[in-house]
C-alpha positions in Angstrom: 1.7 4.2 -9.6 2.9 7.9 -9.4 6.6 7.4 -9.1 8.4 4.2 -8.8 11.4 1.9 -10.3 11.7 -1.4 -12.1 12.8 -4.4 -10.5 14.4 -7.1 -12.8 14.0 -10.3 -11.7 15.3 -13.8 -13.6 11.4 -14.2 -14.9 11.0 -10.6 -15.9 10.4 -7.0 -14.7 8.1 -5.8 -12.3 6.8 -1.9 -11.0 7.7 -1.0 -7.3 6.6 2.0 -5.7 9.0 4.2 -3.3 7.9 3.3 -0.3 7.5 -0.5 -1.1 9.6 -3.3 -0.4 11.3 -5.7 -3.2 9.3 -8.5 -1.5 6.0 -6.7 -1.4 6.3 -5.5 -5.1 7.3 -8.9 -5.9 4.4 -11.0 -4.1 1.9 -8.4 -5.6 3.0 -8.7 -9.3 2.3 -12.9 -8.4 6.2 -13.4 -8.7 7.9 -15.6 -6.0 10.4 -14.9 -3.8 11.7 -17.1 -0.7 10.7 -15.4 2.5 9.4 -16.2 5.8 9.2 -13.8 8.8 8.8 -10.9 6.6 10.3 -8.1 9.4 14.1 -8.8 8.4 14.7 -11.1 11.1 15.2 -14.5 9.4 17.1 -13.5 6.4 15.4 -16.0 4.0 14.5 -13.2 1.6 18.2 -12.3 1.1 19.1 -11.1 -2.3 22.0 -9.9 -4.4 21.5 -6.6 -5.8 23.3 -7.0 -9.3 22.8 -3.4 -10.3 21.2 -0.3 -9.0 20.5 1.0 -5.4 18.6 0.1 -2.6 17.5 1.8 0.9 18.1 -0.8 3.8 15.4 0.4 5.8 15.5 -1.1 9.6 17.3 -4.2 8.0 18.7 -5.6 11.3 22.9 -5.7 11.5 22.7 -9.4 12.7 20.5 -10.5 9.6 22.6 -8.5 7.2 26.1 -7.4 8.0 27.7 -4.2 7.1 30.2 -6.8 4.9 26.9 -8.1 3.2 25.5 -4.6 2.2 29.0 -3.6 0.9 28.9 -7.3 -1.5 25.6 -5.9 -2.9 23.3 -8.1 -0.6 19.9 -6.8 0.9 16.6 -8.1 2.5 14.1 -7.8 0.0 11.3 -7.8 2.9 13.0 -4.3 3.9 15.0 -3.0 0.9 13.0 -0.5 -1.1 14.8 0.6 -4.4 16.0 4.1 -5.1 16.7 3.2 -8.6 15.8 0.9 -11.4 17.3 -2.5 -9.8 18.5 -5.9 -10.8 17.8 -8.8 -8.4 19.2 -12.5 -7.9 16.9 -14.6 -5.6 19.5 -16.5 -3.6 16.8 -18.8 -2.3 15.6 -21.6 -4.3 11.9 -21.6 -5.7 10.9 -25.3 -5.6 7.9 -26.2 -7.8 6.1 -28.5 -5.6 3.0 -27.9 -7.4 1.4 -25.9 -4.6 -0.3 -22.9 -6.0 1.3 -19.4 -5.4 -1.4 -16.5 -4.6 -0.4 -13.0 -5.3 -0.2 -10.6 -2.5 -3.8 -8.4 -2.4 -5.2 -6.1 -0.3 -8.9 -6.8 0.7 -11.6 -4.9 2.3 -14.2 -6.7 4.9 -16.5 -6.4 7.4 -16.4 -8.3 10.6 -19.2 -11.1 10.5 -18.7 -13.1 13.4 -16.8 -12.8 16.6 -17.4 -15.3 19.5 -15.6 -17.0 22.6 -15.5 -20.8 21.5 -13.1 -21.6 24.2 -11.6 -19.8 27.4 -8.7 -18.5 25.3 -10.0 -18.9 21.9 -12.0 -16.8 19.7 -13.4 -17.4 16.3 -13.3 -14.0 13.8 -14.9 -14.5 10.6 -14.8 -11.4 8.1 -17.0 -11.0 5.0 -14.6 -10.3 2.1 -15.4 -7.6 -0.6 -14.0 -10.4 -2.9 -12.9 -14.3 -2.5 -9.3 -14.6 -1.1 -7.5 -17.7 -2.4 -5.1 -19.2 -0.2 -3.0 -22.4 1.0 -3.7 -23.7 4.3 -0.9 -22.5 6.9 -0.9 -18.9 5.3 -1.6 -15.9 7.1 -3.5 -12.6 6.7 -2.7 -9.4 8.1 -5.7 -7.4 9.4 -5.0 -4.4 9.6 -8.2 -2.1 11.5 -8.6 1.0 9.7 -8.1 4.5 11.4 -5.6 2.5 13.8 -3.0 1.4 11.2 -1.9 -1.7 13.8 -1.9 -5.0 12.0 -2.1 -8.4 13.4 -1.4 -11.6 11.4 -3.7 -14.3 11.6 -3.0 -18.1 10.1 -5.9 -19.9 8.1 
């Protein structure tokens, strides 16, 4: 990591690069923050910035009001630290025994793409390393050279 900032969470510190969201850095470190849409529309990942500054990016006004911003709130999925920050997660992390898998990038090759019904295709990708996941999670697939991603449930 060439440059970045430290994010202090209740359970420890993590590193975050300049253009990385708080949520992305947190999940990649193996820590957990409550989240859902990852696009700023649901507000599930709202955190309190206790110390430091963030760039709110494209955080929508309907999800994060000016009043909330002035009170130090941020959407972890949209906010990028501009200094070292201390945050307080607002969502509760419930330990229900479900495994938590760190966010990781993988490379893969399409192995199977076939029609299995009128409006349904099966896509199988051979990955560079095995990927752990829980049923109901999704993977974002980005085609190299195009930069456009799409999420697929597993």
